[in-house]
C-alpha positions, 0 to 999 in steps of 0.5 A: 451549241457545241458541247463544252466541258470546263474544269476549274472554272473559278480559277480561269480568266473569263477572257479564256472562257469566252475565247474557247467558246469562239473556237469551234467551227460547227455544232458537231465539234466538242471542246474542253478547257483545263483548270490551268487555262489562260488567254492565248493567241486566237485559242486559249492555253489549256484549250482543247477542241475536237473538230469534225472537219477542220485543222486548227493552226491556232489550236497548235500555236506558234511553238508546235509540239511544245511538250515535256519529257521526264526520266527517272534515273538509277541515281539517288538525289542525295548522291549528286553534287547538285551545284556542280551538275547544274553548272554543267547543265547551264554551260553545256546546253543552249538557252535563249537564242544566239546561243546555238547548241555548243556541240552541234550533233547529227540526228536521223530527224535531219534526214527527214527534214531534207526529204520533208513532204512539205518542201519549204521546210527543207530550206530550214535545215541550217536553223534546225541543225543549229537549234536541235538540243537547245531549250529556248526561253520563257517557261522552258526549263531543264530541271532535276527532281527528287521523288518520294523514294529519293530517286533522281529525275530529269525533267525538260519542257520546250518545243520545236524552237525556230523550226516550228515557229517559222513553220507556223508563221509560214502557214499564217502567210499561206492562210492569207494568200501570201507566199510561205516566206512572206511576212504576215500579221498573226492578227493578235490575241482576239483574232478568230482561230486560223482553220483549214478544211481538213481535206484541202491541200493547205490542211494536208500540207499543214498536217505534214509540216506539223508532224515533222515539227513534232518529230523535231521537238521529240528529238530535241527533248531526247537530245537534252535529256541524253546530255543530262544523263551523260553529265550525271553518268546515269541511265534512265529507268522510266520515261514519260514523253508528251506533246501538249501543243499538237493535233491528233486524229482521235475517236471520241464518242464513236466519232473521228475528230481532229483534236487540238490541245494547246497547253493541254496534256493528253491523258487517255486511260493508262497514259502517263504525263509529266506536269511541271508546277513552278521552279519552287513547288512539287511537280507530278507524274500522272496517269490518265483514268477512264471516267465519264468526266474524262470522256467529256474532257476529251481525255485531256488534263493540265500541262502546268499550273497556269499563269496568274500574272503576265510577264510584263506585270511580273518583271516590268515592261521591256524592249530589246535594243542592239541585242540587250534588254532595256526595262521600261517599267518596274515589275511586281515581283521581287526577284532578289527575294525569290532567289534567296528563297530558292537558296533556302530551299536548297534548289540550285537555280541557274538563270530564270527571272522575275517573270518565272517566279512562283508567284506568277503561277497558280498552285498546281495542287489546287489546279489538279483537284479540279481534274479529280477522277480523270487522272491519278498522281503516280509520283511527286517530284520535288525540285532540287535544280532549275535551269532556265534562260536568264532575262538577258537571253533573247529568244523571239519565238512565241510560246 
């Protein structure tokens, strides 16, 4: 029986717990589930699995290297015009799809893509160049925060965009014996996780491709934060940057493992992480601690508050036709009311929609309580500006 550690079981959907139990491949593997966990594609969000000899595509997911970056600036939040700054952010940074980065840029990561070890990735150069520095849709954001001392912070959340998504779908095709560019069904939410033997050619190819997508995601977050610093005329004084959809080679309990964290933040002793709540509530900078529970949890913590309401439940079922959104049913969230609440809280909101309203999420403070003893909160960040894709900004890339 695989060793499984569950944080915050009362908060977690039973389907996510059943799903994580199906992920390990041998009794020697270990697993953990964070308190923000919910059901995912073949592997739960918030699920961590340490495999002895398997590479899990499903444990990384479609949005390879989705992650967070936060920087403390040298400015005081009270000294900026938040409405003016958020206007500039929303205008100068691309959200959704069909809005390539308004100012394409050069970056060393393109040289690495041109010489990609996994050669099919070289053919994605045009897509990579168009989308570097764009944010995407869903729960991806560019936010401004104020900390306890009044300093202004920038926080971003997104991943490897189309470059990572096409890498994933290509390897799904390869896993089914097809060519990298062939269409292949992903199998749906209840499909068993897609695993490669670690020493196989396919497993090693996936590792190389995933790591390049990770480099691309890091570059994208660096570019977006750099653009916001430029808009502000500010400089960074402290930075936190982590993937939370990725695979690492790590040692736990004296043994080497291939560890996948899908929607889970690495939190080794002394390691910093940025965890977003929702658009209206306090987010945090955390630091990992060493403890027996930390070790049992594979030095992993939450990546957010965790959803309690699906997008269709919140906003209504929708479809895209001729590039425009059509709503087929009414959702449970009163988005007009939430926009009023955001205004009353003096949070400058740009974009966003009912499926990202705060009521769609658990309360981060409650979630974090279940990880007590494994992390410490270093900073509490109050949102003052939120930029997300609007509901009519199309983005086909699954998170």
